[in-house]
NUTI-236495 format. One record per residue (C-alpha): x, y negated, z. Coordinates in steps of 0.1 Angstrom, whole numbers, plus 5000, padded with zeros to 4 digits. Layout:
BEGIN
XYZ;...
***
This chain:
BEGIN
509952015016;506752155009;504551944993;500551825013;498051914992;496351585008;498951444992;497351184973;499150914948;497650654942;496050584906;497750294881;494950074885;494550044915;498449924922;497949754894;495449544916;497849614949;500449394925;497449144913;496749074947;500349034958;501048784927;497748624935;498648524970;501948414962;500748174934;498648044963;501547934987;503947884960;506148144963;508248254936;508148664935;511648684927;513248574961;511148794981;512549064989;509849354984;508949744997;507750114987;507550245026;505550605014;506650564979;505450914964;506650954925;506350564926;502850504912;503050164932;506750094928;505450054888;504249794900;507049594916;509649374905;513049474900;514949644926;512249664954;513049934979;511650284983;511550505012;510450854999;511651165021;510251494995;512451594973;509851644944;509051344944;512751174945;513451344916;509951284898;509450914906;509350704873;510150364889;513550334877;514549924881;513649974921;515950084943;515550464958;516250574993;515650894999;515350875038;511950835058;510950465065;510350445100;514650535105;514850135085;516749845101;516149605068;513549335067;510949275037;509048985028;506449245006;504749555015;502549724987;501450035007;498950415001;500950565035;499750905044;496450875058;495051245074;495051315112;497851415130;496451715145;498451675180;498251295191;494551275167;495350925154;496150865116;499250945102;499550645086;499850465120;504150465120;504650355088;502250005101;504249985131;507450045108;506249785087;505149505114;508449555132;510649485100;508349185078;509048895076;507348635094;505748505067;505448775047;502348975042;501349395033;499249525012;497949805024;495250105008;493650335034;490450435040;488050135047;487150215080;490350305094;491349905106;487549895122;488450165144;489250055183;492450285184;493950095152;492449765159;494849805197;497249885179;497649615150;497449395179;500449545197;502349485162;500949155167;499249175126;496249085123;493649165092;493548865066;491549015041;490349295032;489949404992;486949674987;487049914962;484050044948;484050254911;487150384913;488850684902;489850984920;493350994939;495951124913;497251504932;500951504926;501651864918;499251784887;500051414875;496351434871;493451284894;492051524919;488351674920;488951684960;491251344967;489850994986;486751224993;486650835022;485450485008;488750345007;489849955009;493049765008;493849525031;496249255039;497549245068;500348935078;501648805113;499848465112;496948425131;494248335114;492048645121;489648865096;488748645068;486548815053;486249105027;485449044990;484649334970;486149444940;484649674916;488549824903;488250064873;490650054845;488749784827;487949554855;491749344863;491549114838;488048964849;489348954883;492048814878;492248624843;495248434852;497048734857;496149044840;498149144807;497349474788;
***
């Protein structure tokens, strides 16, 4: 499969922050991460999956990414997540966010809809996408149709650019738009506000003092 020059992987410390946000939520709700079903639906080379628990299910269709993946403790499936029939409690994802030239809609939309379909009733999604997208009318309509609510928005500032999978280095052209980590769930408590996170390698211990380990 031809590599997409606009396809950028998640910096490790942003992936680590996503896992810490998940663990923080689970700790607050007295849930054991090891007893839940985790999924990375657009796994790429596994930079988010590296931070996820053993036996996380990872989906990736790209031959090169599948062969280069780093998260060997996870279960990998070389197939599209859009064909998934499993149910999961936790999703951590950085889906493709460019616009579909045919529909004009974000390419993240089919993955959000599928995650909603496969999400357990008490589960949640942490998704890394451009900060503006969930506030657009189109995506708000889709979230309502999927019965998903935005519980929190964690705004990312001061982060490095995304990783170009062809070079494994920060890309000068990547991540031009400000991004946020959104927590989505089927819980009726709608948007509860946003938290600004200065996410960089030095900030994680301050953000998550009870969870952070070097």
